[in-house]
All heavy atoms as a GROMACS GRO file, in nm:
protein
  607
    1MET      N    1  14.024   9.194  14.425
    1MET     CA    2  14.009   9.081  14.342
    1MET      C    3  14.019   8.956  14.436
    1MET      O    4  13.941   8.868  14.407
    1MET     CB    5  14.105   9.081  14.232
    1MET     CG    6  14.125   8.958  14.152
    1MET     SD    7  14.060   8.991  13.989
    1MET     CE    8  14.113   8.840  13.916
    2LYS      N    9  14.117   8.951  14.516
    2LYS     CA   10  14.130   8.832  14.603
    2LYS      C   11  14.010   8.804  14.693
    2LYS      O   12  13.971   8.689  14.710
    2LYS     CB   13  14.256   8.851  14.700
    2LYS     CG   14  14.278   8.737  14.797
    2LYS     CD   15  14.411   8.745  14.870
    2LYS     CE   16  14.398   8.870  14.968
    2LYS     NZ   17  14.508   8.886  15.060
    3GLU      N   18  13.955   8.904  14.751
    3GLU     CA   19  13.829   8.892  14.831
    3GLU      C   20  13.713   8.851  14.749
    3GLU      O   21  13.641   8.777  14.793
    3GLU     CB   22  13.804   9.028  14.897
    3GLU     CG   23  13.905   9.068  15.010
    3GLU     CD   24  13.865   9.193  15.077
    3GLU    OE1   25  13.748   9.234  15.060
    3GLU    OE2   26  13.955   9.250  15.133
    4LYS      N   27  13.706   8.893  14.631
    4LYS     CA   28  13.597   8.872  14.528
    4LYS      C   29  13.598   8.711  14.503
    4LYS      O   30  13.503   8.634  14.506
    4LYS     CB   31  13.613   8.949  14.409
    4LYS     CG   32  13.487   8.926  14.316
    4LYS     CD   33  13.494   9.018  14.196
    4LYS     CE   34  13.360   9.010  14.106
    4LYS     NZ   35  13.374   9.098  14.000
    5ILE      N   36  13.728   8.656  14.476
    5ILE     CA   37  13.746   8.511  14.451
    5ILE      C   38  13.709   8.435  14.578
    5ILE      O   39  13.641   8.336  14.572
    5ILE     CB   40  13.884   8.493  14.402
    5ILE    CG1   41  13.907   8.551  14.265
    5ILE    CG2   42  13.916   8.341  14.393
    5ILE    CD1   43  14.051   8.561  14.221
    6LEU      N   44  13.757   8.480  14.699
    6LEU     CA   45  13.721   8.403  14.821
    6LEU      C   46  13.581   8.405  14.850
    6LEU      O   47  13.542   8.304  14.909
    6LEU     CB   48  13.810   8.472  14.939
    6LEU     CG   49  13.964   8.433  14.926
    6LEU    CD1   50  14.038   8.499  15.038
    6LEU    CD2   51  13.985   8.285  14.932
    7ASN      N   52  13.522   8.523  14.824
    7ASN     CA   53  13.369   8.526  14.858
    7ASN      C   54  13.300   8.425  14.759
    7ASN      O   55  13.200   8.378  14.798
    7ASN     CB   56  13.320   8.666  14.834
    7ASN     CG   57  13.355   8.754  14.947
    7ASN    OD1   58  13.380   8.703  15.062
    7ASN    ND2   59  13.365   8.883  14.922
    8TYR      N   60  13.347   8.418  14.634
    8TYR     CA   61  13.281   8.326  14.543
    8TYR      C   62  13.308   8.178  14.574
    8TYR      O   63  13.199   8.101  14.584
    8TYR     CB   64  13.338   8.354  14.403
    8TYR     CG   65  13.274   8.260  14.294
    8TYR    CD1   66  13.135   8.265  14.253
    8TYR    CD2   67  13.343   8.150  14.244
    8TYR    CE1   68  13.094   8.182  14.168
    8TYR    CE2   69  13.297   8.058  14.149
    8TYR     CZ   70  13.159   8.082  14.115
    8TYR     OH   71  13.107   7.997  14.015
    9ILE      N   72  13.417   8.136  14.616
    9ILE     CA   73  13.450   7.995  14.642
    9ILE      C   74  13.416   7.961  14.784
    9ILE      O   75  13.384   7.847  14.805
    9ILE     CB   76  13.579   7.944  14.595
    9ILE    CG1   77  13.690   8.018  14.684
    9ILE    CG2   78  13.610   7.964  14.455
    9ILE    CD1   79  13.838   7.972  14.662
   10GLY      N   80  13.432   8.044  14.881
   10GLY     CA   81  13.411   8.026  15.014
   10GLY      C   82  13.515   7.932  15.077
   10GLY      O   83  13.612   7.902  15.013
   11GLN      N   84  13.492   7.921  15.216
   11GLN     CA   85  13.590   7.832  15.286
   11GLN      C   86  13.589   7.691  15.236
   11GLN      O   87  13.695   7.630  15.232
   11GLN     CB   88  13.559   7.843  15.439
   11GLN     CG   89  13.648   7.771  15.516
   11GLN     CD   90  13.615   7.788  15.664
   11GLN    OE1   91  13.521   7.838  15.708
   11GLN    NE2   92  13.700   7.741  15.757
   12ASP      N   93  13.468   7.637  15.201
   12ASP     CA   94  13.458   7.503  15.158
   12ASP      C   95  13.541   7.482  15.023
   12ASP      O   96  13.615   7.383  15.001
   12ASP     CB   97  13.318   7.465  15.137
   12ASP     CG   98  13.312   7.317  15.095
   12ASP    OD1   99  13.350   7.229  15.160
   12ASP    OD2  100  13.244   7.295  14.987
   13GLY      N  101  13.530   7.579  14.938
   13GLY     CA  102  13.602   7.578  14.812
   13GLY      C  103  13.747   7.581  14.823
   13GLY      O  104  13.831   7.505  14.767
   14LEU      N  105  13.798   7.663  14.927
   14LEU     CA  106  13.942   7.665  14.963
   14LEU      C  107  13.989   7.526  15.018
   14LEU      O  108  14.101   7.488  14.984
   14LEU     CB  109  13.958   7.778  15.060
   14LEU     CG  110  14.104   7.816  15.093
   14LEU    CD1  111  14.178   7.857  14.964
   14LEU    CD2  112  14.113   7.935  15.200
   15LEU      N  113  13.909   7.464  15.094
   15LEU     CA  114  13.938   7.339  15.135
   15LEU      C  115  13.960   7.236  15.034
   15LEU      O  116  14.046   7.146  15.044
   15LEU     CB  117  13.831   7.291  15.246
   15LEU     CG  118  13.843   7.360  15.382
   15LEU    CD1  119  13.729   7.322  15.470
   15LEU    CD2  120  13.976   7.328  15.451
   16HIS      N  121  13.862   7.248  14.937
   16HIS     CA  122  13.870   7.151  14.811
   16HIS      C  123  13.998   7.176  14.733
   16HIS      O  124  14.069   7.075  14.702
   16HIS     CB  125  13.756   7.182  14.722
   16HIS     CG  126  13.633   7.105  14.762
   16HIS    ND1  127  13.597   6.983  14.722
   16HIS    CD2  128  13.522   7.135  14.849
   16HIS    CE1  129  13.476   6.936  14.776
   16HIS    NE2  130  13.443   7.034  14.861
   17ILE      N  131  14.043   7.300  14.727
   17ILE     CA  132  14.167   7.328  14.650
   17ILE      C  133  14.282   7.268  14.734
   17ILE      O  134  14.367   7.211  14.683
   17ILE     CB  135  14.181   7.496  14.636
   17ILE    CG1  136  14.075   7.543  14.533
   17ILE    CG2  137  14.325   7.523  14.590
   17ILE    CD1  138  14.075   7.685  14.528
   18LEU      N  139  14.294   7.296  14.856
   18LEU     CA  140  14.404   7.255  14.931
   18LEU      C  141  14.403   7.106  14.946
   18LEU      O  142  14.513   7.051  14.934
   18LEU     CB  143  14.381   7.310  15.086
   18LEU     CG  144  14.416   7.461  15.098
   18LEU    CD1  145  14.380   7.507  15.239
   18LEU    CD2  146  14.552   7.501  15.050
   19CYS      N  147  14.289   7.027  14.960
   19CYS     CA  148  14.303   6.895  14.966
   19CYS      C  149  14.339   6.829  14.832
   19CYS      O  150  14.415   6.731  14.831
   19CYS     CB  151  14.157   6.843  15.005
   19CYS     SG  152  14.118   6.863  15.188
   20SER      N  153  14.298   6.886  14.726
   20SER     CA  154  14.336   6.839  14.597
   20SER      C  155  14.485   6.862  14.585
   20SER      O  156  14.557   6.768  14.516
   20SER     CB  157  14.260   6.900  14.486
   20SER     OG  158  14.123   6.882  14.480
   21ILE      N  159  14.544   6.974  14.618
   21ILE     CA  160  14.689   6.995  14.609
   21ILE      C  161  14.770   6.881  14.686
   21ILE      O  162  14.855   6.825  14.634
   21ILE     CB  163  14.722   7.135  14.662
   21ILE    CG1  164  14.674   7.245  14.567
   21ILE    CG2  165  14.875   7.144  14.676
   21ILE    CD1  166  14.682   7.390  14.623
   22VAL      N  167  14.718   6.864  14.805
   22VAL     CA  168  14.791   6.760  14.889
   22VAL      C  169  14.767   6.621  14.835
   22VAL      O  170  14.873   6.547  14.831
   22VAL     CB  171  14.725   6.766  15.030
   22VAL    CG1  172  14.777   6.648  15.123
   22VAL    CG2  173  14.758   6.894  15.106
   23LEU      N  174  14.656   6.587  14.786
   23LEU     CA  175  14.637   6.453  14.733
   23LEU      C  176  14.721   6.432  14.606
   23LEU      O  177  14.789   6.327  14.598
   23LEU     CB  178  14.486   6.427  14.687
   23LEU     CG  179  14.396   6.396  14.793
   23LEU    CD1  180  14.256   6.404  14.735
   23LEU    CD2  181  14.429   6.259  14.851
   24VAL      N  182  14.733   6.530  14.513
   24VAL     CA  183  14.821   6.516  14.399
   24VAL      C  184  14.969   6.497  14.440
   24VAL      O  185  15.038   6.407  14.393
   24VAL     CB  186  14.802   6.626  14.298
   24VAL    CG1  187  14.914   6.641  14.205
   24VAL    CG2  188  14.670   6.632  14.237
   25ARG      N  189  15.017   6.585  14.542
   25ARG     CA  190  15.158   6.583  14.572
   25ARG      C  191  15.186   6.450  14.647
   25ARG      O  192  15.290   6.389  14.626
   25ARG     CB  193  15.182   6.701  14.661
   25ARG     CG  194  15.170   6.837  14.602
   25ARG     CD  195  15.233   6.852  14.464
   25ARG     NE  196  15.375   6.809  14.451
   25ARG     CZ  197  15.425   6.762  14.347
   25ARG    NH1  198  15.362   6.758  14.235
   25ARG    NH2  199  15.552   6.713  14.348
   26VAL      N  200  15.094   6.403  14.743
   26VAL     CA  201  15.129   6.274  14.812
   26VAL      C  202  15.126   6.151  14.715
   26VAL      O  203  15.209   6.067  14.726
   26VAL     CB  204  15.029   6.257  14.932
   26VAL    CG1  205  15.040   6.131  14.995
   26VAL    CG2  206  15.052   6.374  15.026
   27ILE      N  207  15.022   6.141  14.640
   27ILE     CA  208  15.012   6.036  14.540
   27ILE      C  209  15.126   6.037  14.446
   27ILE      O  210  15.184   5.923  14.412
   27ILE     CB  211  14.868   6.035  14.483
   27ILE    CG1  212  14.766   6.013  14.577
   27ILE    CG2  213  14.867   5.913  14.372
   27ILE    CD1  214  14.624   6.033  14.519
   28ASP      N  215  15.174   6.152  14.401
   28ASP     CA  216  15.287   6.160  14.313
   28ASP      C  217  15.418   6.105  14.368
   28ASP      O  218  15.505   6.075  14.288
   28ASP     CB  219  15.299   6.310  14.266
   28ASP     CG  220  15.397   6.334  14.154
   28ASP    OD1  221  15.408   6.252  14.072
   28ASP    OD2  222  15.488   6.433  14.172
   29ILE      N  223  15.427   6.107  14.498
   29ILE     CA  224  15.540   6.052  14.567
   29ILE      C  225  15.559   5.905  14.533
   29ILE      O  226  15.674   5.854  14.507
   29ILE     CB  227  15.535   6.074  14.711
   29ILE    CG1  228  15.549   6.219  14.748
   29ILE    CG2  229  15.653   5.990  14.793
   29ILE    CD1  230  15.521   6.246  14.892
   30PHE      N  231  15.442   5.825  14.529
   30PHE     CA  232  15.445   5.684  14.509
   30PHE      C  233  15.428   5.636  14.359
   30PHE      O  234  15.454   5.517  14.328
   30PHE     CB  235  15.356   5.623  14.603
   30PHE     CG  236  15.377   5.662  14.748
   30PHE    CD1  237  15.300   5.749  14.813
   30PHE    CD2  238  15.481   5.600  14.817
   30PHE    CE1  239  15.317   5.784  14.940
   30PHE    CE2  240  15.504   5.628  14.944
   30PHE     CZ  241  15.430   5.724  15.011
   31PHE      N  242  15.361   5.734  14.288
   31PHE     CA  243  15.310   5.676  14.156
   31PHE      C  244  15.348   5.803  14.060
   31PHE      O  245  15.365   5.911  14.094
   31PHE     CB  246  15.159   5.662  14.145
   31PHE     CG  247  15.122   5.538  14.247
   31PHE    CD1  248  15.056   5.567  14.367
   31PHE    CD2  249  15.129   5.412  14.202
   31PHE    CE1  250  15.020   5.465  14.448
   31PHE    CE2  251  15.084   5.321  14.286
   31PHE     CZ  252  15.040   5.330  14.401
   32PRO      N  253  15.331   5.770  13.921
   32PRO     CA  254  15.360   5.870  13.823
   32PRO      C  255  15.250   5.989  13.838
   32PRO      O  256  15.148   5.959  13.892
   32PRO     CB  257  15.340   5.804  13.693
   32PRO     CG  258  15.365   5.670  13.724
   32PRO     CD  259  15.311   5.638  13.868
   33LEU      N  260  15.279   6.102  13.783
   33LEU     CA  261  15.194   6.228  13.797
   33LEU      C  262  15.058   6.196  13.742
   33LEU      O  263  14.961   6.236  13.801
   33LEU     CB  264  15.260   6.340  13.736
   33LEU     CG  265  15.184   6.474  13.750
   33LEU    CD1  266  15.159   6.510  13.892
   33LEU    CD2  267  15.249   6.586  13.677
   34TRP      N  268  15.059   6.125  13.635
   34TRP     CA  269  14.925   6.110  13.563
   34TRP      C  270  14.826   6.020  13.648
   34TRP      O  271  14.709   6.029  13.659
   34TRP     CB  272  14.950   6.045  13.425
   34TRP     CG  273  15.002   5.907  13.416
   34TRP    CD1  274  15.135   5.866  13.416
   34TRP    CD2  275  14.936   5.785  13.422
   34TRP    NE1  276  15.149   5.722  13.419
   34TRP    CE2  277  15.028   5.689  13.418
   34TRP    CE3  278  14.791   5.752  13.426
   34TRP    CZ2  279  14.988   5.544  13.400
   34TRP    CZ3  280  14.757   5.621  13.427
   34TRP    CH2  281  14.852   5.517  13.422
   35VAL      N  282  14.894   5.923  13.721
   35VAL     CA  283  14.816   5.840  13.812
   35VAL      C  284  14.760   5.928  13.930
   35VAL      O  285  14.647   5.912  13.964
   35VAL     CB  286  14.899   5.723  13.875
   35VAL    CG1  287  14.813   5.642  13.978
   35VAL    CG2  288  14.939   5.633  13.753
   36ALA      N  289  14.846   6.022  13.987
   36ALA     CA  290  14.807   6.107  14.088
   36ALA      C  291  14.691   6.208  14.040
   36ALA      O  292  14.596   6.220  14.118
   36ALA     CB  293  14.929   6.197  14.138
   37ILE      N  294  14.692   6.254  13.914
   37ILE     CA  295  14.597   6.336  13.863
   37ILE      C  296  14.457   6.256  13.851
   37ILE      O  297  14.352   6.306  13.910
   37ILE     CB  298  14.639   6.385  13.729
   37ILE    CG1  299  14.752   6.490  13.746
   37ILE    CG2  300  14.517   6.462  13.655
   37ILE    CD1  301  14.808   6.530  13.616
   38ILE      N  302  14.469   6.140  13.795
   38ILE     CA  303  14.342   6.062  13.779
   38ILE      C  304  14.281   6.021  13.914
   38ILE      O  305  14.164   6.030  13.930
   38ILE     CB  306  14.370   5.931  13.689
   38ILE    CG1  307  14.401   5.976  13.551
   38ILE    CG2  308  14.251   5.836  13.701
   38ILE    CD1  309  14.447   5.871  13.452
   39ALA      N  310  14.373   5.990  14.011
   39ALA     CA  311  14.318   5.940  14.131
   39ALA      C  312  14.256   6.056  14.217
   39ALA      O  313  14.149   6.035  14.267
   39ALA     CB  314  14.432   5.885  14.224
   40THR      N  315  14.315   6.175  14.201
   40THR     CA  316  14.250   6.293  14.270
   40THR      C  317  14.123   6.329  14.203
   40THR      O  318  14.025   6.368  14.268
   40THR     CB  319  14.357   6.412  14.264
   40THR    OG1  320  14.471   6.362  14.325
   40THR    CG2  321  14.304   6.526  14.337
   41VAL      N  322  14.122   6.319  14.076
   41VAL     CA  323  13.994   6.350  14.004
   41VAL      C  324  13.877   6.249  14.039
   41VAL      O  325  13.766   6.292  14.073
   41VAL     CB  326  14.000   6.341  13.844
   41VAL    CG1  327  13.872   6.344  13.773
   41VAL    CG2  328  14.090   6.461  13.797
   42VAL      N  329  13.915   6.126  14.054
   42VAL     CA  330  13.824   6.018  14.091
   42VAL      C  331  13.777   6.053  14.239
   42VAL      O  332  13.652   6.036  14.272
   42VAL     CB  333  13.882   5.884  14.078
   42VAL    CG1  334  13.788   5.774  14.144
   42VAL    CG2  335  13.899   5.844  13.939
   43ILE      N  336  13.859   6.088  14.331
   43ILE     CA  337  13.830   6.108  14.470
   43ILE      C  338  13.741   6.229  14.476
   43ILE      O  339  13.633   6.231  14.547
   43ILE     CB  340  13.956   6.132  14.548
   43ILE    CG1  341  14.035   5.995  14.557
   43ILE    CG2  342  13.925   6.182  14.685
   43ILE    CD1  343  14.167   6.018  14.615
   44GLY      N  344  13.764   6.341  14.399
   44GLY     CA  345  13.680   6.458  14.402
   44GLY      C  346  13.544   6.432  14.346
   44GLY      O  347  13.445   6.468  14.403
   45LEU      N  348  13.533   6.350  14.234
   45LEU     CA  349  13.411   6.318  14.180
   45LEU      C  350  13.328   6.234  14.274
   45LEU      O  351  13.209   6.255  14.293
   45LEU     CB  352  13.432   6.252  14.042
   45LEU     CG  353  13.470   6.351  13.933
   45LEU    CD1  354  13.494   6.263  13.797
   45LEU    CD2  355  13.351   6.444  13.892
   46ALA      N  356  13.394   6.141  14.332
   46ALA     CA  357  13.325   6.042  14.424
   46ALA      C  358  13.269   6.118  14.539
   46ALA      O  359  13.158   6.101  14.588
   46ALA     CB  360  13.417   5.931  14.470
   47LYS      N  361  13.349   6.213  14.593
   47LYS     CA  362  13.300   6.294  14.702
   47LYS      C  363  13.172   6.372  14.676
   47LYS      O  364  13.084   6.372  14.750
   47LYS     CB  365  13.414   6.388  14.760
   47LYS     CG  366  13.379   6.454  14.890
   47LYS     CD  367  13.312   6.567  14.870
   47LYS     CE  368  13.274   6.635  15.002
   47LYS     NZ  369  13.173   6.740  14.999
   48GLU      N  370  13.176   6.438  14.553
   48GLU     CA  371  13.068   6.526  14.526
   48GLU      C  372  12.943   6.427  14.480
   48GLU      O  373  12.831   6.453  14.521
   48GLU     CB  374  13.102   6.612  14.414
   48GLU     CG  375  13.190   6.731  14.451
   48GLU     CD  376  13.121   6.809  14.553
   48GLU    OE1  377  13.014   6.855  14.541
   48GLU    OE2  378  13.191   6.849  14.652
   49LEU      N  379  12.965   6.333  14.394
   49LEU     CA  380  12.853   6.250  14.341
   49LEU      C  381  12.790   6.165  14.439
   49LEU      O  382  12.677   6.145  14.462
   49LEU     CB  383  12.891   6.185  14.204
   49LEU     CG  384  12.930   6.275  14.095
   49LEU    CD1  385  12.974   6.194  13.976
   49LEU    CD2  386  12.797   6.362  14.059
   50ILE      N  387  12.890   6.082  14.499
   50ILE     CA  388  12.835   5.967  14.590
   50ILE      C  389  12.802   6.026  14.728
   50ILE      O  390  12.695   6.010  14.771
   50ILE     CB  391  12.945   5.853  14.607
   50ILE    CG1  392  12.970   5.791  14.465
   50ILE    CG2  393  12.906   5.750  14.706
   50ILE    CD1  394  13.071   5.698  14.460
   51TRP      N  395  12.902   6.093  14.797
   51TRP     CA  396  12.876   6.136  14.928
   51TRP      C  397  12.763   6.252  14.939
   51TRP      O  398  12.677   6.240  15.014
   51TRP     CB  399  13.006   6.187  14.987
   51TRP     CG  400  12.995   6.223  15.136
   51TRP    CD1  401  12.983   6.353  15.186
   51TRP    CD2  402  12.999   6.134  15.247
   51TRP    NE1  403  12.976   6.347  15.320
   51TRP    CE2  404  12.985   6.209  15.360
   51TRP    CE3  405  13.002   6.007  15.256
   51TRP    CZ2  406  12.982   6.168  15.498
   51TRP    CZ3  407  13.007   5.942  15.390
   51TRP    CH2  408  12.994   6.020  15.503
   52ASP      N  409  12.783   6.349  14.848
   52ASP     CA  410  12.695   6.460  14.864
   52ASP      C  411  12.561   6.438  14.790
   52ASP      O  412  12.450   6.474  14.852
   52ASP     CB  413  12.761   6.590  14.805
   52ASP     CG  414  12.876   6.632  14.888
   52ASP    OD1  415  12.891   6.597  15.010
   52ASP    OD2  416  12.953   6.719  14.830
   53LYS      N  417  12.561   6.401  14.668
   53LYS     CA  418  12.449   6.387  14.586
   53LYS      C  419  12.363   6.267  14.612
   53LYS      O  420  12.246   6.272  14.660
   53LYS     CB  421  12.474   6.393  14.431
   53LYS     CG  422  12.357   6.417  14.345
   53LYS     CD  423  12.396   6.438  14.205
   53LYS     CE  424  12.279   6.481  14.126
   53LYS     NZ  425  12.318   6.518  13.984
   54TRP      N  426  12.434   6.152  14.606
   54TRP     CA  427  12.353   6.024  14.617
   54TRP      C  428  12.318   5.987  14.763
   54TRP      O  429  12.203   5.946  14.800
   54TRP     CB  430  12.417   5.910  14.556
   54TRP     CG  431  12.417   5.924  14.400
   54TRP    CD1  432  12.349   5.997  14.322
   54TRP    CD2  433  12.522   5.861  14.314
   54TRP    NE1  434  12.379   5.987  14.196
   54TRP    CE2  435  12.492   5.904  14.178
   54TRP    CE3  436  12.625   5.779  14.333
   54TRP    CZ2  437  12.564   5.863  14.068
   54TRP    CZ3  438  12.693   5.738  14.226
   54TRP    CH2  439  12.666   5.773  14.096
   55LEU      N  440  12.403   6.006  14.854
   55LEU     CA  441  12.382   5.969  14.989
   55LEU      C  442  12.324   6.087  15.067
   55LEU      O  443  12.276   6.072  15.184
   55LEU     CB  444  12.514   5.926  15.055
   55LEU     CG  445  12.572   5.800  15.015
   55LEU    CD1  446  12.706   5.765  15.082
   55LEU    CD2  447  12.479   5.678  15.032
   56GLY      N  448  12.326   6.209  15.004
   56GLY     CA  449  12.271   6.321  15.078
   56GLY      C  450  12.342   6.363  15.206
   56GLY      O  451  12.280   6.426  15.290
   57LYS      N  452  12.471   6.330  15.214
   57LYS     CA  453  12.540   6.382  15.338
   57LYS      C  454  12.604   6.507  15.337
   57LYS      O  455  12.661   6.555  15.428
   57LYS     CB  456  12.660   6.277  15.362
   57LYS     CG  457  12.621   6.138  15.369
   57LYS     CD  458  12.575   6.087  15.507
   57LYS     CE  459  12.544   5.943  15.502
   57LYS     NZ  460  12.522   5.893  15.647
   58GLY      N  461  12.592   6.584  15.215
   58GLY     CA  462  12.647   6.708  15.206
   58GLY      C  463  12.563   6.780  15.096
   58GLY      O  464  12.460   6.736  15.048
   59THR      N  465  12.613   6.888  15.034
   59THR     CA  466  12.550   6.967  14.930
   59THR      C  467  12.633   6.953  14.803
   59THR      O  468  12.747   6.995  14.804
   59THR     CB  469  12.533   7.101  14.969
   59THR    OG1  470  12.463   7.124  15.094
   59THR    CG2  471  12.451   7.196  14.866
   60PHE      N  472  12.573   6.892  14.706
   60PHE     CA  473  12.647   6.890  14.571
   60PHE      C  474  12.659   7.021  14.513
   60PHE      O  475  12.563   7.106  14.506
   60PHE     CB  476  12.560   6.801  14.476
   60PHE     CG  477  12.617   6.796  14.336
   60PHE    CD1  478  12.728   6.702  14.312
   60PHE    CD2  479  12.572   6.878  14.232
   60PHE    CE1  480  12.796   6.711  14.175
   60PHE    CE2  481  12.633   6.874  14.109
   60PHE     CZ  482  12.731   6.781  14.088
   61ASP      N  483  12.781   7.061  14.474
   61ASP     CA  484  12.814   7.198  14.427
   61ASP      C  485  12.916   7.186  14.305
   61ASP      O  486  13.022   7.126  14.328
   61ASP     CB  487  12.863   7.279  14.532
   61ASP     CG  488  12.865   7.425  14.494
   61ASP    OD1  489  12.833   7.460  14.384
   61ASP    OD2  490  12.909   7.508  14.592
   62LYS      N  491  12.881   7.235  14.198
   62LYS     CA  492  12.964   7.235  14.077
   62LYS      C  493  13.089   7.320  14.113
   62LYS      O  494  13.200   7.293  14.057
   62LYS     CB  495  12.903   7.288  13.954
   62LYS     CG  496  12.781   7.186  13.913
   62LYS     CD  497  12.726   7.245  13.778
   62LYS     CE  498  12.615   7.151  13.734
   62LYS     NZ  499  12.534   7.207  13.621
   63LYS      N  500  13.076   7.420  14.201
   63LYS     CA  501  13.198   7.502  14.235
   63LYS      C  502  13.296   7.420  14.300
   63LYS      O  503  13.421   7.446  14.287
   63LYS     CB  504  13.155   7.622  14.322
   63LYS     CG  505  13.086   7.730  14.255
   63LYS     CD  506  13.071   7.858  14.334
   63LYS     CE  507  12.965   7.833  14.450
   63LYS     NZ  508  12.943   7.960  14.532
   64ASP      N  509  13.256   7.321  14.383
   64ASP     CA  510  13.356   7.232  14.446
   64ASP      C  511  13.427   7.157  14.347
   64ASP      O  512  13.554   7.132  14.372
   64ASP     CB  513  13.295   7.134  14.544
   64ASP     CG  514  13.220   7.212  14.664
   64ASP    OD1  515  13.265   7.330  14.694
   64ASP    OD2  516  13.144   7.154  14.735
   65LEU      N  517  13.364   7.118  14.241
   65LEU     CA  518  13.445   7.042  14.132
   65LEU      C  519  13.545   7.138  14.063
   65LEU      O  520  13.653   7.087  14.034
   65LEU     CB  521  13.338   6.981  14.035
   65LEU     CG  522  13.250   6.869  14.083
   65LEU    CD1  523  13.155   6.837  13.980
   65LEU    CD2  524  13.339   6.751  14.131
   66LEU      N  525  13.512   7.255  14.048
   66LEU     CA  526  13.594   7.363  13.990
   66LEU      C  527  13.717   7.380  14.083
   66LEU      O  528  13.838   7.388  14.034
   66LEU     CB  529  13.527   7.486  13.954
   66LEU     CG  530  13.605   7.604  13.897
   66LEU    CD1  531  13.655   7.566  13.764
   66LEU    CD2  532  13.522   7.726  13.889
   67CYS      N  533  13.696   7.387  14.211
   67CYS     CA  534  13.792   7.400  14.307
   67CYS      C  535  13.900   7.285  14.310
   67CYS      O  536  14.010   7.304  14.321
   67CYS     CB  537  13.734   7.430  14.443
   67CYS     SG  538  13.651   7.596  14.444
   68ASP      N  539  13.833   7.171  14.291
   68ASP     CA  540  13.918   7.047  14.295
   68ASP      C  541  14.000   7.039  14.174
   68ASP      O  542  14.124   7.016  14.178
   68ASP     CB  543  13.830   6.917  14.281
   68ASP     CG  544  13.750   6.884  14.409
   68ASP    OD1  545  13.790   6.940  14.509
   68ASP    OD2  546  13.649   6.804  14.402
   69LEU      N  547  13.944   7.092  14.058
   69LEU     CA  548  14.033   7.099  13.930
   69LEU      C  549  14.151   7.206  13.951
   69LEU      O  550  14.262   7.187  13.904
   69LEU     CB  551  13.944   7.138  13.819
   69LEU     CG  552  14.013   7.153  13.680
   69LEU    CD1  553  14.090   7.022  13.640
   69LEU    CD2  554  13.912   7.200  13.572
   70THR      N  555  14.110   7.321  14.015
   70THR     CA  556  14.208   7.419  14.040
   70THR      C  557  14.316   7.373  14.134
   70THR      O  558  14.433   7.393  14.104
   70THR     CB  559  14.141   7.538  14.105
   70THR    OG1  560  14.029   7.590  14.026
   70THR    CG2  561  14.241   7.656  14.138
   71GLY      N  562  14.286   7.294  14.235
   71GLY     CA  563  14.386   7.234  14.321
   71GLY      C  564  14.473   7.137  14.255
   71GLY      O  565  14.596   7.132  14.277
   72ILE      N  566  14.410   7.057  14.158
   72ILE     CA  567  14.500   6.952  14.093
   72ILE      C  568  14.594   7.038  13.994
   72ILE      O  569  14.714   6.992  13.986
   72ILE     CB  570  14.405   6.867  13.987
   72ILE    CG1  571  14.326   6.780  14.088
   72ILE    CG2  572  14.484   6.790  13.898
   72ILE    CD1  573  14.200   6.706  14.021
   73ILE      N  574  14.545   7.136  13.941
   73ILE     CA  575  14.638   7.223  13.844
   73ILE      C  576  14.755   7.280  13.924
   73ILE      O  577  14.881   7.266  13.893
   73ILE     CB  578  14.558   7.326  13.768
   73ILE    CG1  579  14.472   7.256  13.659
   73ILE    CG2  580  14.648   7.421  13.692
   73ILE    CD1  581  14.379   7.352  13.605
   74ILE      N  582  14.721   7.333  14.044
   74ILE     CA  583  14.821   7.403  14.120
   74ILE      C  584  14.918   7.285  14.182
   74ILE      O  585  15.046   7.301  14.187
   74ILE     CB  586  14.765   7.473  14.238
   74ILE    CG1  587  14.683   7.595  14.189
   74ILE    CG2  588  14.876   7.513  14.342
   74ILE    CD1  589  14.592   7.670  14.291
   75GLY      N  590  14.865   7.163  14.219
   75GLY     CA  591  14.948   7.067  14.266
   75GLY      C  592  15.037   7.008  14.150
   75GLY      O  593  15.144   6.948  14.198
   76CYS      N  594  15.021   7.020  14.039
   76CYS     CA  595  15.099   6.973  13.929
   76CYS      C  596  15.209   7.063  13.904
   76CYS      O  597  15.304   7.031  13.839
   76CYS     CB  598  15.010   6.946  13.797
   76CYS     SG  599  14.899   6.814  13.806
   77MET      N  600  15.201   7.191  13.954
   77MET     CA  601  15.300   7.286  13.916
   77MET      C  602  15.436   7.258  13.997
   77MET      O  603  15.439   7.211  14.109
   77MET     CB  604  15.264   7.440  13.950
   77MET     CG  605  15.144   7.464  13.842
   77MET     SD  606  15.089   7.630  13.883
   77MET     CE  607  14.988   7.655  13.750
   0.00000   0.00000   0.00000
């Protein structure tokens, strides 16, 4: 099961999860948790929509957004 999940999200998805966890935890040190959640969502959306889709510097992928959300949830625990 673990290998199936890792094959689905890939190394990039795992990086999205880890970055989202770190962002939530670090921002939560200085601001309330709800601010950390909103800021991390905005950062994740901006990365996918602006950097990847509009500027064409990467590949827009809905799985990356799902991985960002997964990281945010784990970071809140």
